[in-house]
N, C-alpha and C positions, 0 to 999 in steps of 0.2 A: 271609520268609514267607507263603505265601500265604496270604489268607483262608477258613477254612473254613466250610463251612454249620452254623448252630447248629441242634441235636438240637431247642433249646427256643428258639422265638423270642421274643423279648420279645413281639411281640403275642399270641401266646399267655399267657405269662402277664397280661400286662393283660388279655386275656380272660375268664381265669378270676379273677381279682381282682373284675374288676367282676360275674360272673355271681354269685360271694358273698356281693358286697354288696347284690348284689338281691334276695335272698333276703331279708336282715334277720341277717348273719353279720357278727358285731363280729369283723375279724380282728384277732389276737396274734399269730402269726409265720408266715410264709411259709418253705418249704424247697423248692430247686427241685436236683434231680438231674440235671446237664448229660450224665451216661452213662449215662443210662435215659428220660431224656424226662420226668421224676417232676413235676408240681409236686403240691406238699400245704399246703394249707393250714390251719392249727391255730387254731381260734378263740380272743377273748379269755378269759381265765382257763383254758385247758387243763394240766393236769395234764404234765410234762413225762412220758413211758415212760420206761424203764427201756433200756438196754440188753440187746436180746433178737434169735433168729434175725428176718432179713425175714420176715412172715408169707406174703409170697410166694412166697418161697425152699420154705415147708411145704409149698405146695401143687404144686411140679412134682417 
C-alpha cells in the first residue's frame, strides 16, 4: 500500500497546541478527526459533553 497524504499533519497539530499553550490554556484533552481535518483542544477540567448532534451539522 502506498502512503496517503494526511489531512491533518503532525506539524498542524503541533502548531495548534503551541498556540493554545501560548495564550495560557492548560490542555486537558486533544481530539483529532482525521476524516474531517478537525483538531479540538479541550481545557483542563472541562466536563465531557453528552453525545448529541454535531453543531456543525445543524448549521447545514
